[in-house]
C-alpha atoms as one frame of an Amber mdcrd trajectory, in Angstrom:
protein
  -0.401  -0.472  -0.166   0.951   3.521  -0.681   0.294   6.113   1.877  -0.540
   9.714   1.355   3.414  10.561   2.242   4.992   8.507   0.036   2.714   9.056
  -2.799   3.568  12.935  -1.936   7.754  11.899  -1.182   7.609  10.245  -4.769
   6.345  13.552  -6.248   8.663  15.841  -4.457  11.296  12.734  -5.686  10.383
  13.570  -9.441  10.414  17.206  -9.237  14.085  16.959  -8.058  15.172  14.136
 -10.408  14.173  16.785 -13.229  16.101  20.118 -11.003  18.924  17.900 -11.228
  19.429  17.126 -14.895  18.111  20.028 -16.506  20.736  21.481 -13.758  23.555
  19.368 -15.194  22.552  19.950 -18.714  23.276  23.353 -18.807  27.084  22.624
 -18.552  26.488  20.707 -21.731  24.254  23.540 -23.574  26.183  26.169 -26.122
  22.889  28.139 -26.917  22.598  31.067 -24.320  18.706  31.014 -25.137  18.714
  26.695 -24.299  20.565  27.320 -21.529  17.663  29.855 -20.652  15.194  27.509
 -20.731  16.575  24.773 -18.908  17.598  27.085 -15.760  13.792  28.266 -16.416
  12.919  24.821 -15.826  15.048  23.557 -12.825  13.833  26.411 -11.839   9.701
  25.150 -11.901  11.015  21.994 -10.734  11.992  23.288  -7.393   8.496  25.651
  -7.355   6.959  22.178  -8.396   8.629  20.662  -5.849   7.962  22.842  -2.269
   4.077  23.220  -3.882   4.808  18.840  -3.016   6.715  19.778   0.710   4.077
  21.734   1.717   1.396  19.420   0.946   2.587  17.158   3.134   3.450  19.142
   5.777  -0.088  20.236   5.714  -1.349  16.842   5.775   0.894  16.029   8.336
  -0.113  18.993  10.020  -4.085  18.090   9.902  -3.464  14.629  10.402  -5.565
  13.934   6.837  -4.996  12.206   4.137  -6.911  12.395   1.189  -5.887   9.451
  -0.919  -7.945   7.944   1.342  -6.072   6.481   3.979  -4.367   3.976   1.565
  -3.730   3.487  -2.064  -2.641  -0.610  -3.223   0.348  -0.702  -4.537  -1.264
  -2.337  -8.151  -3.915  -0.153  -8.299  -1.293   3.197  -8.931   0.989   0.382
 -10.610  -2.362  -0.225 -13.267  -2.650   3.166 -13.303   1.023   4.292 -13.867
   2.457   1.014 -15.986   5.942   0.472 -16.320   6.851   4.394 -15.808   9.593
   4.740 -14.036   9.815   8.597 -13.748  13.339   9.296 -13.791  16.415  10.418
 -15.547  18.723   9.199 -13.488  19.458   6.202 -16.269  20.152   8.147 -19.084
  23.543   8.070 -19.716  24.043  11.755 -21.790  27.113  10.781 -23.129  25.361
   9.036 -25.286  23.219  11.249 -26.224  24.584  12.804 -29.781  22.264  15.675
 -31.054  19.838  18.106 -29.548  16.959  17.041 -30.586  17.938  13.320 -29.048
  18.001  15.747 -25.837  15.012  17.217 -26.420  13.090  14.196 -26.392  14.520
  12.951 -23.102  13.144  15.497 -21.709   9.313  15.523 -22.815   8.930  12.315
 -22.538  10.322  13.321 -18.888   7.453  16.220 -18.674   4.977  13.849 -20.214
   5.284  10.965 -16.993   5.419  13.825 -14.570   2.278  14.437 -16.067   1.244
  10.824 -15.934   1.361  10.962 -12.689  -0.061  14.171 -11.186  -3.688  13.272
 -13.415  -3.283   9.968 -11.259  -2.516  11.985  -8.301  -5.175  14.915  -9.151
  -8.305  12.619  -8.154  -7.125  12.011  -4.807  -6.159  15.599  -3.700  -9.899
  16.610  -1.554  -8.277  20.141  -0.340  -9.966  22.326  -3.683  -6.340  24.848
  -3.815  -4.291  22.101  -3.531  -6.113  21.083  -6.336  -6.231  24.392  -8.419
  -2.506  24.126  -7.430  -2.121  20.374  -8.998  -3.531  21.705 -11.756  -1.642
  24.891 -12.593   1.585  22.684 -12.180   0.160  19.973 -14.738  -0.442  22.949
 -16.972   2.834  23.549 -16.673   4.552  21.363 -17.367   2.416  20.953 -20.702
   4.313  24.167 -21.134   8.227  23.137 -20.380   6.607  20.599 -23.074   5.649
  22.832 -26.027   9.102  24.694 -24.682  10.905  22.461 -25.503   9.459  21.380
 -28.728   9.824  24.750 -29.877  13.762  23.773 -30.057  13.774  21.007 -32.097
  15.721  21.329 -34.341  17.761  23.854 -33.832  21.399  23.670 -34.304  24.941
  24.239 -32.337  22.872  23.725 -29.391  24.879  21.765 -27.651  29.613  21.080
 -27.441  29.154  17.758 -25.488  31.805  18.259 -22.646  33.081  14.540 -21.510
  32.025  13.370 -17.937  35.090  13.488 -16.220
């Protein structure tokens, strides 16, 4: 069974993973607009992690569980499929083009949206639910911004990992 805390911990980890990967990718980017985009996206992930951390704190303070007491792992697994929600497995040394990297980031953003849409029905507080919907909208905007970069040349100066 997943508790509310475990689900929110997953959301926080998802956002922190995204922030880390976006900040690490900045070191491999040459074009200033793409650097700015990655920095902006990393900052967005920080805001999203803070939202989930605050929601978790609020739930602990109120001792309320909006996720029905506990959600079964089977239900959660069925809803999410084989998504792993982590960019840690990506070997950026093997990424040859900007478009390949953008595709990786778009997939990560799509995974985040899927996770938050599964989470949404279990958030009972209307203010928190509206904030979650805004985060979903922001993740969709991230995808749009990334897709605008597809086909750009000279985005990367790949620096070998040491």
